[in-house]
N, C-alpha and C positions, 0 to 999 in steps of 0.2 A: 504494500500500500504506500502511496506517496501523497504527501501533503504539500501544498504550495503556499508561499507567503510572498506578498508584494511589498517591497521596501523602497524608499526613496534612496537614490544613489548620491552619496556625498561627493562634493567636488574633488576631495582627495582621492577617493576610489577611482574616479574618472581619469585623473592624471596618471595613476599607476597603470591603469588598463591601457591607456593610449601608448605609454612607453612600452608595455609588453607587446602590443600589437605590432609596433615598428620593429622591435627586436626580433620577433619571431616571424616576420614577413617571409623570410626565405625558407622557413621550415613548414609553412602551412601546407604545402603541396604533399608532404609525406603522410602516410596513413597512420592513424592512431589505432594500431591493429590489436593491441592486447585485449581490452575489455569490449571492444565494439565488434560484435559478430558480423556487422555489416561490412567490415573490411576484409573478411575472408570469404572463400567461395560459398555461395548460397547453399544452405542446407534445407532440405524439405521438412516442413513442419510435421510433427507427429500426428496431428489431428487436422481435419478439414478446417479452413479458415472460416470466420463468421461471415454472415451474408454481406455485410458492408463494413467498410473501414470506419473505425471510431477513433478520433484523436483522444488525447488525454483529457481529463475533466477540465471544464472551463476555468480560466484563471480568475482570481479575484479582481474587483474593480480597481483601476489604477488610481494613483494620487491625483491631486488637482492638476488641471492643465498647466503645462509649462514646467512641471517637476519631473525630472528624469526618474525612471523607476526600473527596477530589475526584479524579476521573479526568482526567488530563492527556493529551490526544492527542499523538502524535508523528507527523509526516509525513516523517520522515527514516529511510532505510534504514541501519541501523548497519553494513552491509557495504559501503556506498558512501560514500566519503569525498571530497568535493570538494577539488580541489587548492588549495593556498594561492595566493592571487592575486599576480601581479607588480605591485607597487605603482607601478612606473614607468609602467604602462599606464593607471593611473587618473587622473582629473582631480584638481586640487589640492583640490577640495571636491565634495561630492555635494549637488545641489539637489533636495530632495524637494518634492513638492506633495501636498496632501491636502485634504479637505473639512471643513466644520464642522457638518455636519448628519447625522452617521452614528454616533450613540452605540451601543455603548460603544467604537467603534473610533476615531473622530475627531470631536471636538466641542469647544466652548469651555467651559472650567471657570468656576467662580465668579469667578475673577480675570480672565476674558476671554482667557486664553492657551489655545492649542490643547493638548488632552490626549486621552487614550484609549489603547487597546491598540495601534493602529497607530502612534501618535505615539511611544509608548514603545519599540516594536520598532525604529522608524527610529533613535531615539537610541541604542539598544543596538548596532545595526549599526555606527554611526559609531564608537562606543567600541571595538568589536571590531576594526575596520579601522584604528583610530587615524588617522582622517581627519576633517577639518572638514566639517560639514554645515549646511545651512540648510533650513528648512521654510516653505513659503508656502501659505496657504489660498486655494483657488480654487473656483469652482463645479464641480460634478461634470462638467458638460458640457464644461468647459475642460481637463480632465485630459489627454486624448489630444492635443489641440492643443498644449498646453504641451510635451509630449515631442517631437512632430513638428517644432515650430518651433525647438527648441533652448532654450526658456526654462527647461526643467527637465530633470533627468537621470533621475529616478525618480518614479513616481506610486504612492503607497501609500494609495489612496482607495477601495479596494473595487471595482475594475473587474472585472466577471465574466470569468472565463477561459472563453471559448467558441471554437469554430472561427472565428466571424466576427471576434472581437476579436484572435485570433492572426494574422489577415491584416493587421492594422494595426500591431500592436505585439508586442513579445516579453515574456515573463513569466519570473520566477524560478520555482524550485520552489515548490510550495504550502506556505504556512505556517499556514493556517487553513481550516477548513471547517465550516459550520454544518449539522449533521444535522437530520433530521426527528425529532420525538419525540412520544410520547403523554403526556398529562397527565390524571390522574384525581384524584378526591377522596381525602383522607387516610383516610377511613373505608372506602374500597373495598379489599377484601382481594386484589384481582387482582394476581398476581405476575408472570405471563408474558404476552407479547403474541404471539399467533399467530392466523391466520384462524379456527381452531376455537375458541380461547379467547374471541374477541370476537364470535362468531356471533350472540349475543343482545343485543349492546350497541348503544346509540345514540352515534354519534361526530360531534362538531361539527368543521367544517373551513371555511376561507374558500372561497367559491364561485369557480370558474374558475381555481384555482391548480393547480400541479403536485402539491400535497398531496392535493387532491381526486382528481386523475387517478390518483395512486398508490393511494389507498384503493379506487377503483373497479376497478383492475386486479388488486389483490392481496387485498383484503378484501371480496369480493363478497357475503358473507353478512351483513355488518353493516348497520345502518340509518344511512345517511349523512344528516347534517343540515347542509346548506350555509348559511353566514351571510355577510352582506355584507362583514364585516371581522373581524379577529382579536379585537378587543375584544368584539364581539357574541357570538362563540363562547365566549369566556372567561366572560362574564356568564351565558350559558346553562348553563355547567358549574357555576357557583356557585349557580344556582337549581335545580340538579338536573334541568334539562330535557334534558341529555345525560349520558351516563356518562363520556365521555372527550372530549378535544380533541386533534386532530392538527395540528401546525404546526411552524414554524421553531424550532429549539432555542434560538437566542440570544434571540428574543423571549420565549419561554416561560420561560427561565431568569431573565431580568430581571423578568418578572412575578412569578414565584415568590419572588424575593428582595426584591421591593418591598412596599410597604404595600397596594397595590391588591388583592393576592390574599387578604389577611386570613389568611394561613397555611392556606388551605383545602385546598391540593392538593399533588401531588408528581408527579415523573416516574414513569412506569410502563413497564417493559420497557426494552430497549436502544435505541441510536440507529440510524437508517436513513440510509444514505449513497449510495444508488444515483445515480450521476452523471447518468444519462439523465433523471432527474426533478429532482434537487436540485443539479445543477451540480458543477463540478470544484473549487470552493473559491476561495481567495484566493492570488494571487501578486503580487509587486511588478512593476509594468509599467515597461519601459524602451523606448527607441526601437529600432525594428527594426535588427538588425545590430550593436547595441552589446554584443557578446559579452563584452568585457572587464569591463564593469560588471555585467552579468547574472551572470557566473560568480563575481565577487567577492562579490556579494550572496548568492549560493547558499552560498558558503563561510562567510560570516558567519552566516547563518541556521543552518547545520548546527552551527557552533561554539556558538551561543547555546543550542541544544538540549543539546549534549554537556556544556556547562559548567553547566547548570542555570538559566541566566538566563531562558530561555523559560518554564520552569516557574514561576519567580517572577512573571513578568509575567502568565501565565495565571491564577495563583491570585489575583492582585490584581484583575483585571478580570472574572473568572468564578468567584466564590466558590461558586456553584452551577453545577457543570460542565454544559456542554451535552452532554457525553458520559456 
């Protein structure tokens, strides 16, 4: 279940976001492949899809006109409160591992130090639990091995939560999920996204992905235009060769907030989060059976949301909300 909150974006958060967009402009073309099932070859859903595409629940009303706002997703049920952890069952420190090739979640900043949304979340967790932590950068392929061998306690490197990965490692509650989104020209008056509303539209999408599979299953009346990669699809949109592009919300938000888009475009309609196509999102991975640490991390994540710290981090790294 996902809960959405609309907050006003402070000027400071906007400045940080603009700097991030410029810094990552050259990286936006790369796929965010780990948690986004949409970036890997499309898998056939286990069950027949519903009769019609349904976007995520309607967003709350925005603030007063002229006030920038960002929708911040919550993945925590306010009726479910994780128990405060028994600190005597925790290690004297938590050893996190992450990668350096996964912006805006984890990458090296201009000073060469690890930074990003995941890095900040790990730091905030340690502050919440009042425990010492370390963070080591390793290749993505080494994340699970580091947990299984005991070299690390927790991996916050964007490992996809899937039935297969759950057989190897355990995960905390979800703390992030990248939805699928439509992007269109600012000059297009299209306000809603439904199969009927898009029936006459040409939509660009990366070929062979779950995004393409979703369009074919739910938007059968549109003219689908497959492209070899996300950059090619976005260029086609800028050249008016397609009316819309459908893709990963994080990639598209970074592009919209960067210089490469030339302020040409905007999100159209709401987010799409069907897990059969777009995955279950992100959780922090721990060694199988390490319930004490997993439950402690769940408690810390829930507290970060309740105290507003998660919202602050989200606004910093996603000034144009993926939701």
